[in-house]
N, C-alpha and C positions, 0 to 999 in steps of 0.2 A: 583625668588620668582615673583608670579603673584598678584600684588595689583589691586585690584577694589575699586576705592575711589568715594563715593558719586554720584554714576552713575543715573540721573533722566531722563526718557524718557516718553515723552506724545504724545500720538496718537489719532487724532480727538477730542483733549481738555480733554481727559482721561489719569489720570496718571498710567502708566503702571510700572515703576520702581521707586522708592521714596527714593532717597539718598542711594541706594544698595550700600553695601561696604562689602569687605572681603579681606584677606590677605592669599593667597594660598602658602603653603610651597614648596620649590623646590622639585620636584620628587613626589609630592603627588599624588594620585588618586582620584579624586573628582566626587562624583555623585550629579549633579544638579537635585534636585527634586522640585515638587509644583503641585498643582492643575491645571488642564487643563486650559488655558488661563491665567495663573499667570504670564507669561512674560519669561519663561526659554529661549526659542529660541531667544527672543529679546536681552536679556542679553549676550547670546553666540555671536549674531551678533556684538554686540557693542565690545565684547573682540576681535573678530578677524577682525574687522574693516570694516565690510560689512553693518553696522548700525550706525548712528549717536546719540550721547547722547546730550540731551539739556544741562545736567550740568555734571560734574564729568569727571574723567579721567581712563584710564586703563595703568598700567606701567607693564613691563616686560623686562628682561634681553636684553641689546642691541645685536642685531644679531641673537636673538632666531628665529629658525624655526618654524613657525606656520602651521599647517594642519587642514583643516575644509573640510567638503563635500558640494559643491554647490547645489543648488537646482535642476540645470539642469542636467539630466543624460548624461553621454558621448554618442556620437553617430558617424556614419560614417561606413567607410569600414575597418577601423583598427579592429583588432581582441582583445579580452580581454587580451591576453597574452601581445600584443604589446603595449596596452594603460598601463598596469600595468608598464611595464619596464620604459616606457616614463615618468612615474610619478617622477622618480628620475632624476630631470633636469640635475644636476650637472653632473651624470655618463653618461647621453645620449650625454651631450655637450662634454665630454672628450672622449668619444668613437669616435664621429664624428672626433673630432680635430685630434685624434691618427692615423686616416687614411690619412690626408693630411699633418700634421707637417713634417718638414723638418729639423728644427734645432734641432741637437742631444741633446743639453741642455734642450729644452722645451720637446723633446720626454721623456727623462728621468723623467723630472717632472710630465708629464701627467701620466706615467706609475707607479710612486710612488704614486700619488694621486689615482690612480685606485685601487691599492692595499690597501691604507690605508682605503677606503671606501668599501672594500669586492666587488668590480665591477665585479669581474669573476664569483662569486657565485651568483650573482643577478638573472639570469635565473631560477636556482633551487628554490631560495627563492619565486620568484613571482610565480613560477607554484605551490609551497606549499600553498601559501596563496589562490590561486584560487581553488584549491582543497578542502581546508578548507570550502570555502564558496559555494561548491556545483559544480564546473565546471571540469567536468572530461577532459582528453586531447583532446578528440574531440571537446568538446565546446569551449577550449581555443583557438582553431584555426578558429572558425567561426566569421563572420563580426558581429560588435555590432548591426547593424541595424537589424540582424535576432532575435534579443530578444525583449522580453517585456520590460517596463519600470522598473518592479521589478527587473529583472536581471540586467540590465542596472547599477541599483544602487548599485548592489552587485559588480559590476566592480569598480565603483567609490569608494565603500569602500575598495576593494583590493588594490587600487592605492593609497590610502591615508595611509593604514598600511604599504605598501611596501615603501612609502617615508620617513618613520620614523622621523617624525617632532619632534622638541624639546618640543613643546606644542600640544597635540594631543587634538582635540576638536571633539566629537561625538554627534550628535543629533539623540536619538532614533534609534541607529545603527541596531538593530534587527527587525525593523518594517517590512523589505521586507524578512527576513530570515525564515527557517522552523526551527524546534527545533534542529535538527543536526548540521546545520550551526551555530546557537546560541550558542550551547554547544562549538564547536571550536572557535568562537569568544571569549567566556568568557575565556577559556584555554589560547588563544593567548594573550588576555589584562593582564592576570596575569603575564605573562613574560615581559611586556612592561616597558621599563627602564625610559623612560622620564615622565615628568608632563602630567597628562590626566584629562580633564574634560568631563565627561560624561553625558547626558540627557538620562535618561532611566526609565522606569516603570517595569523593570525586578527585582523583589525582589531578585532572586538567584544572578544575575549580581551583584546588589548594595550590597550583603552580601560577595560574594565571591572575588570581583575585587577591590572594591574602599575602602580606608581608612578614607575617609572625607565625610560628608554629607552636602552639601549647600543647606539649606532650604529655598525656596523662597514663601513668603507668604505676600499678600496686599502690594506688591511693596518692601518690606524689605527682607534682607538676614540674615541668621542665620548659621554660621559653627558649625557643630558638629564633634566631633572625633569618628571613627568608621563606621561600615556597618549600612545597614538599620534598622536591628533589634536594634541595640544600639540606634539609633536616634529614633525609636518608643518608647523605654523605657524613653529616655529623654524627649520627647516630651509630654509623658503622665504625668511625674512628673511636667513638666513647666505648662500644663493644670491645673493641681489640684491646684498648687501655683497661678495661675492665677485667678482660680475661688474664692479661699481665700482672695486674694488681693482685688477683687472687692467687695466682701461682707464686707471688713474691710474699704474700700473706702466710700461705702454707708453709713455705720455706721458715718465715719467720717463727711461726707457732711452734714448728718442730724443733727449732733452736730452743726456744723458750721451756717447752716441755722436756728437751734433753738437759738442760742446766738445772731445772727444778729437781728432776729425778735424781741428779749426780750430787746434788749439793744440799738438799734439804735438810739430810741427818747430821751434817756436819756443823758443829757450833760455829767456827770460824765464818762459814758462808751462808748459814740459815737466814740471816736477816737479808741477804742479797736475794736468796732463793725465794723468799717470802714476797719481796719487793715485785720479782718477775711474775710470781705467782698472779699478783695483783693486775699487772699489765696484762697477762694473759686473759684474765677475767674481762679486762676493760676492752680487750680487742673484739670489735664487732666484725661478724663474718659478713665478707662481701658477697651480696646475692649472685648466685649462678644465673646466666642467662638460660631461662626456661626452654624447653623443646616442647613447642605448642602444638598438638594434635589437631587443633583446629585450622591448621595450614595445610591438612592432608586433603589432598584430591588425587586420585588415581583411576582414570576410566580404562576400564577393560577394553582391549583391541579387539575388534570384530574379526570373523573370517572374510576373505576376499570374495567379492561378488564383481562379475562383470559389469562395466557401466552400459547404460546409464541405471542409476537407482530409481529415478522418477522422471517422466515426461508429461509435460502438460500442452495440449494442442488446441488453442481457442477454447479453453475451458472457462467455465464460469462457476462461482461459488457463492453461497449466502445462506439466508436463513428463512423459513416459512415461504418458500417458492420465490423469495424477492432475492436477486443477485446482489452481492455487495462489489464482487470484482468480476470483471469479464475480459475477453480477450487475453487470456493468460497462455503464453507462450514461454515455456521453462523447461530448463532441463538440469538435473542434479546428478553429479558422477560421486564415486566413492571418495574422491579427493578434494571435494568443494569445500570451500569456508565461505559462507555467504550471509551479509549482514542484511537484514530486511529495515529499511529507512522510511520515514514518514510520519506524520503527526498521529497522535492517538485518535482513533475513531475512523481512520482511513482504511483500515482493513488488514493491518500486519498481522494480527492474531488470526483472523479469519483465513489468511493464506497459511499460516503455520498450521492450522488444524486441517486444513486440507491436504497439506503435504504429509501430516502424521495420521491420516485416514480416518480422523474424526468426523469429518464433513464429506460428504460425496460431491462430486463434480456436478453440477445442475445442467451442463450443456458442454460440447466439445468432448474432448478425450482426455483421460488420465491414465497411464500405464505406470506401473510400479514393477520391480523385480520381485519375483514370487517368494524368495526366501529373505528378504529383506526384514530387519528388526528395527525398531525405531523407538528411540527414548526420548520423550516429550516432557519437558519440565514447565510448570507454570506457577505463579503463586498461589493458586487455588490448592494445589497438591500440598503446599507447605500448610495452609489454614486447615486442610482436612486430615492431619495427622491426629491420631487417637491420642489424646493428651495422657490418658491414664496407662496407655502401653509404653514399653521400653523399646529402644531401637532394635534390641534381638528379637521382641516379640513381633514386630512389625515385619522386619526381614523373614522370619522364621515362616510367618503367614504366607508371605507373598513368593517365597521359595519352597513351596510344599513339594515334599519329596527330595529334597536336597540334605546332604549330610551337615551335622552341625558345624564340621570344620569349613565347609564350603560357605556356610552363611556367615560365620565369622570372618572369613577370608574378605568376604564382599564388605562387611561393615568396617574392616581394618582398612581398607582401602581409602575410608573417609574418615579416618580418626576415631572411629567407635571400637575402640578395643577395652578390655579389662571392664572396670566397673563403668566406664561410660556407655558402654553397650546396654547396662542393666538401669540406666538412670530413666526416670519416667519423662515422656516427650514434654509434657507440661512445665518441666523443670530445665528444659533446654533454653538456650538463646535462639534469637531468630536466625543468625548465622549457623547455629548447631542444626536447626530444623532444616534449613536449606540443603545443608550438606546431607541431612538424612534422606530428603527427597532425592537428591542426585543419586545416592546410593541405591535407592529403590528402582529407579528408573532404568539405571545401567547394570542391571542384575543378570541380564541376558547377552552382555556384549554387544549393544545394538550397533547397526551399520551406519545410522544417522542420529546424530543428537540435534534436537530441537529446543532451544533454550530461550524462552519468554522472560526477559528480565531476571536473570539469574543472580544479579549482584546487590538486589535491593536490601539484603539484611547482612551483606559481608562488608567487613572493615577493608581498610587499604590492602593490608597484608593478605588477607584471605583472597581478596580479588587477584592479587598478583599470583598467587599460588594457583588459583582458577586457570589464569591465562596459560601459565606453564603446563598445567596438565591438558588443556585444550589442544595445545602446540604438540604435545607429545602423542596425543590421541590420533589414530591412523584413519578414523571413519570420517564421513562428511557431517559438517556442522552448520547448522542454521542459527542465527543469533538475532534476537530482538533485544536491544539494550539502549540505554541513554548513558552508558559509560564510553565515552569517546576513546579512552586508553585502550580499553579491552578491544574495541572494534579495530582500532589501528594495529594492534599486535596480532589478531587472530583471522580477519576477514580478508579473503583475497577478491571477492566479488561484492559488489554493492547493488541492492535492488531497491528502487524508489516505489513505494506503494502509494499511488496519488491518482486523483482523476479517475476512480473506478477501475483501476487496473494496476498492473506491476511490470515495470522495465527496468533493463540495466542502466545504472547511473555511471556514465564513463567519466570517471574521475577518482579521486582519494576522498578520504574522510575529510581531510583540509579543505578540498574543493567544496565537498557539501556543506561544510560549516561556512565557507564563505556565501555560498548559495542561499542558506538559510537567513545568514545576515544581510543579504542582499548586496553583496558585494560582488557576485558574479552572475550571468544567467543560468537559468537551468541546463544541466549538462556538465557544467563543473571543469570546462577546460578540455583539453586535446588529448586526454589519456586514453590510448588505444585499448580495445576489449583484450581481456588476458585469453591467450591462446592455451591449447592443451599443454604445449610445452612450458609456457608460463606457469600454469598451475602445477605442474609435476615438479619444476624447479622450486616453487614456494613450498611444496610438500616436502622436498627434499632439504631444503633450508630449515624448516621447523624441526625435521627429524634430527639433523646436525645440531641444531641448538638445543634439543631436548637432551641429545647424548651428552653434550658440554656441561649442560646444568648438572647432569647426573654426576659427572666428573667432579665438578666443584663441591656438590654436596659431599660426595664419597671422600674427597680430600679434607672437607672439614671435619667430617666426623672422624677420620683416620687421625688427623692432628689433635682433635679434642681427646681421643683414647690413648695416645701419646702422651699428653699433657698430663693426663689423669695417672699415668704410668710412672712418670717421671716424679710426680708429687709423692706417689706411693712409695717409691724407692727412697726419696729424701726423707720420708717418715721413718723409714726402717733403719737408715742411717744414723738418724739424730734422736729416735725414740722408738726402740723396738717394740716396747709393750703396745704400742697403737699400730703396729705395722700388719700388712695383709700377711695371712700364713705361709704364703709363697716366699717371702723376704725375711721372714722373723728370724730363722735361724742360719742366715747367709753371712759369711764372713764380710767384712769390710771391704776387701780387695774384690771379691765378686760382686758387691752392691756398686762399687765405683765402676766396673767394667760394665755392668748392666745400664747405669745411668749414661756411660760414653755411648753405648750402643743405641740407647733410646734418643740421646740427642742427635746423632747421625741420622736416625730413622726421621726425626721431627724435621732435620733440615731438607731431606729428600721430599717430605710430604709437603712442606711449606712451598719448595720449589714447583711440585705439581699444581699446588693450590693456585699459586700465581700464575702459572703457565695456562691452566684452565679458566682462570677468571679474566686474563687478558684475551684470550681466545674467543670468551663469551662477549665481553665488552666489543672486540672487533665484530662479531656477527651482528649485535644489536645497534652498533653505530654510536657508542657511547665514547665522547673525547675524553 
């Protein structure tokens, strides 16, 4: 069992972890989740001994082998295959000793131990892991220094998985992976036999692999049984209970304050009033659920254009006169939602750059609508933001000539309002920088959004908000992503980039998953190609779902305002001194009438919320 007891960590005077505690059962698979900046990586570093806690301790079984990927990627002349094999330090030491040992008894002990740890099957096992993470036989034999940082991190992940630690710690392992490698990793982790703690924002991985969710929020940890969907249901129930508890506490507080105000001056009741004053002082406020601006994504809708937006006819594209993709026959309409599939290196980004007019067609023909505007998002745009400038300075510079109100309005669509718009980019989280980049590329209401791995720095809640925003957007969308959940909910067409070209994949994401895992042949089943009517129906369904989501949100906001109004009336009834000015001088009869009116409005608002929620669940197929 892994015990985390009262871990407190302070950084720069700010409390990151506040007496965080959890007891993780032996052999459990735990998903460590929380909003960006909540302290997940900090807690994991404390667990593996790379970070120090100001208070508390971590306990695990004596002699347990712990595995964690360091931030530094492996480098040097060694090959990926050699690096992975060397990760099993016991095997490497025994193999080396077996070549020099002379004592027959020791030689026997060495070979007995080598057999016990399956040392002779290790090369095949190492190769299988590397293949799963995208390294073919030729790539396994190349020097590490010939690879980019992302591929080196894949080698580090392969080495960690190969070493088979008793406690496996993974910090966003899919960040450097494509969809195909992510699917392989998920399948591998399903069969991992030891205890595992994984920080991930991949909803599918958190549903299919883990059996516990450790939620980190405001420095505290809460352990839930089940995957992510089970956690969400439990969290929603807890939020409802929290709201009810807050309302009840406000009523109790008002009653105590009223009693104290009326009885403190009387000798006969002063002692009781003093007792209630102490009770009031001990009453800890129940935290209100925060309205988080980091969940703000609102893409401006474009003007209408006649189809098609883009047509490719036997086109080719590449670099330095060398084509990467050829025989491209492709059409994009204003209502298309396309996911580009295929392993990294097959040309997905090259095709995206062609569609964004960042690369010319080397051969064949490419025609585009003359008035079309394109918003193209890549991780490079996030990395190239000026760290000393604020979001407001970035947007003002790029929206030159526009009014300050228009600049502020575009920033506000993505959660950058008030002081947040004046924060230096260098102080923003990875998710906030990604939101800023999305705000910048959509400033002109593009007719087509091309998003290349937009979720890399987003937590689960932010990804869900992005899905909803994409489904509400009326333009065309081209997606490159390893987030299967996002692809399932947004893409109507799948295009497989492979073998030097791009072709429609006739099937669903689930079919493609089976194809990648070798369960079905290429092609993915008998799903027919989507017709114009199919795509129109899908677009209309997205629009209806977006409208219902807005209705749910409006009902929630209305209910929250009414709850606050009821609490204000209660304060006025029990303690006029703390009441709002509008209620302070009203008679008790008037206040009671207002309270009854608010309760009727709350009942109606709750009925609207229930109806809208049920309608949305029906659209999404939630049981």
